[in-house]
One Martini backbone bead per residue (centre of mass of N, CA, C, O) as a GRO file, in nm:
protein
  190
    1MET     BB    1   0.098   0.034   0.021
    2ASP     BB    2   0.061   0.366  -0.013
    3VAL     BB    3   0.117   0.653   0.161
    4GLY     BB    4  -0.059   0.863   0.019
    5ASN     BB    5  -0.334   0.718   0.059
    6GLN     BB    6  -0.317   0.705   0.368
    7ILE     BB    7  -0.309   1.003   0.427
    8ARG     BB    8  -0.575   1.068   0.290
    9TYR     BB    9  -0.753   0.880   0.453
   10PHE     BB   10  -0.686   0.993   0.743
   11ARG     BB   11  -0.758   1.282   0.686
   12LYS     BB   12  -1.059   1.228   0.617
   13GLU     BB   13  -1.126   1.070   0.877
   14ASN     BB   14  -1.044   1.361   1.036
   15ASN     BB   15  -1.157   1.610   0.887
   16LEU     BB   16  -0.918   1.717   0.691
   17SER     BB   17  -0.741   1.934   0.540
   18GLN     BB   18  -0.452   2.008   0.398
   19ILE     BB   19  -0.411   2.267   0.557
   20GLU     BB   20  -0.470   2.158   0.843
   21LEU     BB   21  -0.251   1.943   0.843
   22ALA     BB   22  -0.011   2.126   0.790
   23GLU     BB   23  -0.043   2.295   1.052
   24LYS     BB   24  -0.011   2.053   1.259
   25ILE     BB   25   0.295   1.967   1.122
   26PHE     BB   26   0.458   2.203   0.989
   27VAL     BB   27   0.362   2.237   0.681
   28SER     BB   28   0.277   2.247   0.366
   29SER     BB   29   0.019   2.195   0.150
   30GLN     BB   30   0.206   2.103  -0.081
   31THR     BB   31   0.329   1.867   0.074
   32ILE     BB   32   0.073   1.707   0.110
   33SER     BB   33   0.010   1.680  -0.190
   34ASN     BB   34   0.274   1.532  -0.261
   35TRP     BB   35   0.223   1.287  -0.084
   36GLU     BB   36  -0.058   1.201  -0.200
   37ASN     BB   37   0.080   1.202  -0.510
   38GLU     BB   38   0.382   1.089  -0.494
   39ARG     BB   39   0.622   1.316  -0.529
   40SER     BB   40   0.661   1.264  -0.221
   41TYR     BB   41   0.805   1.193   0.108
   42PRO     BB   42   0.805   1.144   0.424
   43ASP     BB   43   0.970   1.171   0.689
   44LEU     BB   44   1.014   1.039   0.993
   45HIS     BB   45   0.911   1.280   1.155
   46ASN     BB   46   0.637   1.306   0.993
   47LEU     BB   47   0.536   1.019   1.041
   48ILE     BB   48   0.515   1.046   1.347
   49ALA     BB   49   0.320   1.286   1.349
   50LEU     BB   50   0.094   1.136   1.198
   51THR     BB   51   0.049   0.903   1.400
   52VAL     BB   52  -0.031   1.086   1.634
   53LEU     BB   53  -0.265   1.237   1.501
   54PHE     BB   54  -0.418   0.961   1.393
   55ASN     BB   55  -0.381   0.719   1.589
   56VAL     BB   56  -0.143   0.535   1.461
   57SER     BB   57   0.057   0.326   1.329
   58LEU     BB   58   0.319   0.302   1.127
   59ASP     BB   59   0.222   0.048   0.983
   60GLN     BB   60  -0.057   0.161   0.899
   61LEU     BB   61   0.048   0.404   0.737
   62VAL     BB   62   0.237   0.245   0.538
   63LYS     BB   63   0.047  -0.003   0.462
   64GLY     BB   64  -0.279  -0.051   0.507
   65ASP     BB   65  -0.392  -0.355   0.550
   66ILE     BB   66  -0.652  -0.353   0.715
   67LYS     BB   67  -0.857  -0.238   0.513
   68ILE     BB   68  -0.804  -0.440   0.288
   69MET     BB   69  -0.867  -0.698   0.442
   70ARG     BB   70  -1.160  -0.633   0.506
   71ASN     BB   71  -1.251  -0.607   0.211
   72VAL     BB   72  -1.176  -0.894   0.124
   73VAL     BB   73  -1.353  -1.040   0.327
   74ASP     BB   74  -1.623  -0.912   0.240
   75HIS     BB   75  -1.610  -1.004  -0.049
   76SER     BB   76  -1.603  -1.306   0.013
   77ASN     BB   77  -1.863  -1.313   0.181
   78MET     BB   78  -2.057  -1.215  -0.035
   79TYR     BB   79  -2.014  -1.446  -0.226
   80ASN     BB   80  -2.085  -1.679  -0.030
   81TYR     BB   81  -2.365  -1.579   0.061
   82SER     BB   82  -2.493  -1.571  -0.220
   83LYS     BB   83  -2.459  -1.869  -0.281
   84MET     BB   84  -2.615  -1.981  -0.035
   85MET     BB   85  -2.880  -1.839  -0.086
   86LEU     BB   86  -2.942  -1.973  -0.361
   87ILE     BB   87  -2.930  -2.266  -0.275
   88PHE     BB   88  -3.153  -2.260  -0.049
   89LEU     BB   89  -3.381  -2.142  -0.221
   90LEU     BB   90  -3.385  -2.361  -0.436
   91LEU     BB   91  -3.432  -2.599  -0.245
   92ALA     BB   92  -3.700  -2.497  -0.133
   93VAL     BB   93  -3.856  -2.486  -0.399
   94ILE     BB   94  -3.805  -2.783  -0.490
   95SER     BB   95  -3.907  -2.928  -0.215
   96PHE     BB   96  -4.210  -2.866  -0.231
   97GLY     BB   97  -4.303  -3.102  -0.415
   98ALA     BB   98  -4.196  -3.332  -0.233
   99ALA     BB   99  -4.361  -3.254   0.016
  100MET     BB  100  -4.639  -3.293  -0.114
  101LYS     BB  101  -4.600  -3.599  -0.189
  102PHE     BB  102  -4.449  -3.727   0.100
  103SER     BB  103  -4.664  -3.582   0.282
  104ASP     BB  104  -4.862  -3.527   0.573
  105GLY     BB  105  -4.936  -3.238   0.537
  106TRP     BB  106  -4.770  -2.950   0.679
  107PHE     BB  107  -4.521  -3.089   0.816
  108GLY     BB  108  -4.358  -3.131   0.540
  109MET     BB  109  -4.288  -2.810   0.518
  110LEU     BB  110  -4.034  -2.788   0.702
  111VAL     BB  111  -3.800  -2.815   0.503
  112PRO     BB  112  -3.856  -2.573   0.316
  113LEU     BB  113  -3.859  -2.369   0.550
  114ILE     BB  114  -3.568  -2.408   0.647
  115LEU     BB  115  -3.433  -2.344   0.376
  116TRP     BB  116  -3.552  -2.061   0.354
  117MET     BB  117  -3.429  -1.950   0.621
  118MET     BB  118  -3.134  -1.988   0.531
  119GLY     BB  119  -3.153  -1.801   0.286
  120MET     BB  120  -3.231  -1.547   0.455
  121TYR     BB  121  -2.978  -1.533   0.625
  122TYR     BB  122  -2.788  -1.476   0.381
  123ALA     BB  123  -2.937  -1.228   0.281
  124ILE     BB  124  -2.876  -1.058   0.531
  125LYS     BB  125  -2.570  -1.066   0.505
  126VAL     BB  126  -2.557  -0.923   0.233
  127ASP     BB  127  -2.707  -0.666   0.329
  128GLN     BB  128  -2.495  -0.579   0.535
  129ILE     BB  129  -2.269  -0.531   0.332
  130LYS     BB  130  -2.422  -0.327   0.158
  131LYS     BB  131  -2.456  -0.117   0.387
  132LYS     BB  132  -2.157  -0.074   0.462
  133TYR     BB  133  -2.103   0.018   0.133
  134ASP     BB  134  -2.348   0.146  -0.009
  135VAL     BB  135  -2.501  -0.090  -0.173
  136LYS     BB  136  -2.779  -0.105  -0.430
  137THR     BB  137  -2.698  -0.162  -0.714
  138TYR     BB  138  -2.589  -0.360  -0.959
  139ASN     BB  139  -2.349  -0.186  -1.039
  140GLU     BB  140  -2.239  -0.164  -0.751
  141ILE     BB  141  -2.202  -0.466  -0.700
  142ILE     BB  142  -2.009  -0.519  -0.931
  143ASP     BB  143  -1.801  -0.310  -0.844
  144TYR     BB  144  -1.745  -0.438  -0.571
  145MET     BB  145  -1.663  -0.723  -0.673
  146GLU     BB  146  -1.421  -0.608  -0.854
  147ASN     BB  147  -1.300  -0.356  -0.651
  148GLY     BB  148  -1.412  -0.336  -0.334
  149MET     BB  149  -1.568  -0.066  -0.429
  150LYS     BB  150  -1.692   0.239  -0.472
  151THR     BB  151  -1.670   0.459  -0.770
  152ASP     BB  152  -1.959   0.564  -0.803
  153LEU     BB  153  -2.067   0.899  -0.682
  154ALA     BB  154  -2.329   0.930  -0.798
  155PRO     BB  155  -2.639   1.006  -0.778
  156ARG     BB  156  -2.933   0.861  -0.725
  157ASN     BB  157  -3.212   0.727  -0.881
  158LYS     BB  158  -3.494   0.665  -0.712
  159ARG     BB  159  -3.687   0.554  -0.926
  160LYS     BB  160  -3.497   0.346  -1.043
  161PHE     BB  161  -3.441   0.193  -0.782
  162ILE     BB  162  -3.735   0.105  -0.726
  163LEU     BB  163  -3.774  -0.047  -0.995
  164GLU     BB  164  -3.552  -0.252  -0.949
  165GLU     BB  165  -3.669  -0.375  -0.693
  166VAL     BB  166  -3.939  -0.466  -0.811
  167PHE     BB  167  -3.822  -0.641  -1.044
  168THR     BB  168  -3.668  -0.832  -0.863
  169VAL     BB  169  -3.902  -0.946  -0.694
  170VAL     BB  170  -4.081  -1.035  -0.931
  171GLY     BB  171  -3.874  -1.214  -1.075
  172PHE     BB  172  -3.814  -1.403  -0.841
  173SER     BB  173  -4.107  -1.495  -0.796
  174LEU     BB  174  -4.150  -1.621  -1.076
  175VAL     BB  175  -3.928  -1.827  -1.058
  176ALA     BB  176  -4.033  -1.969  -0.803
  177VAL     BB  177  -4.309  -2.053  -0.917
  178ILE     BB  178  -4.200  -2.220  -1.151
  179LEU     BB  179  -4.037  -2.418  -0.972
  180VAL     BB  180  -4.271  -2.522  -0.807
  181LEU     BB  181  -4.442  -2.627  -1.044
  182LEU     BB  182  -4.224  -2.816  -1.151
  183SER     BB  183  -4.196  -2.982  -0.896
  184MET     BB  184  -4.493  -3.074  -0.886
  185PHE     BB  185  -4.491  -3.210  -1.162
  186ILE     BB  186  -4.263  -3.418  -1.108
  187PHE     BB  187  -4.427  -3.530  -0.836
  188GLY     BB  188  -4.749  -3.531  -0.917
  189GLU     BB  189  -4.919  -3.255  -0.795
  190LEU     BB  190  -5.033  -3.131  -1.099
   0.00000   0.00000   0.00000
């Protein structure tokens, strides 16, 4: 990890402008700009001043691995949770027909219900990661999965976002109904 990006990250994390940071460690704002754009690098004295000001270790300031590792872990978790969500929801939908065929009464619906609940658990986990990184649209999800963060900071079109959400729910529901009917047809309940 480059020092310039870390200085910029911690400066913004502490709500400081380049001028304010420069005043606090007794350098020019041009020096801060040069550090952040990697045209020059801080000497050891300034690195120590920055670690004290930002309340981070020298290792964190120079390497910056902690933030990257968290992002990589969240990225991996989002992929795994998404995969598990789809598997359990598909199993729940497909097992519905088998449960209708081989069970007496509604007690047999316990297996599809448990599978559905497990799918919802993973859906909630995915949603928590999406909220953590403020990811809401498919383009943002794809961007997050490819780059590990949001890069498009343009304001969202609320109407478009709501329509996407509605079409997603309706589309998923239609696929689920088709799979349930197909499952029921295969097991002879339709």
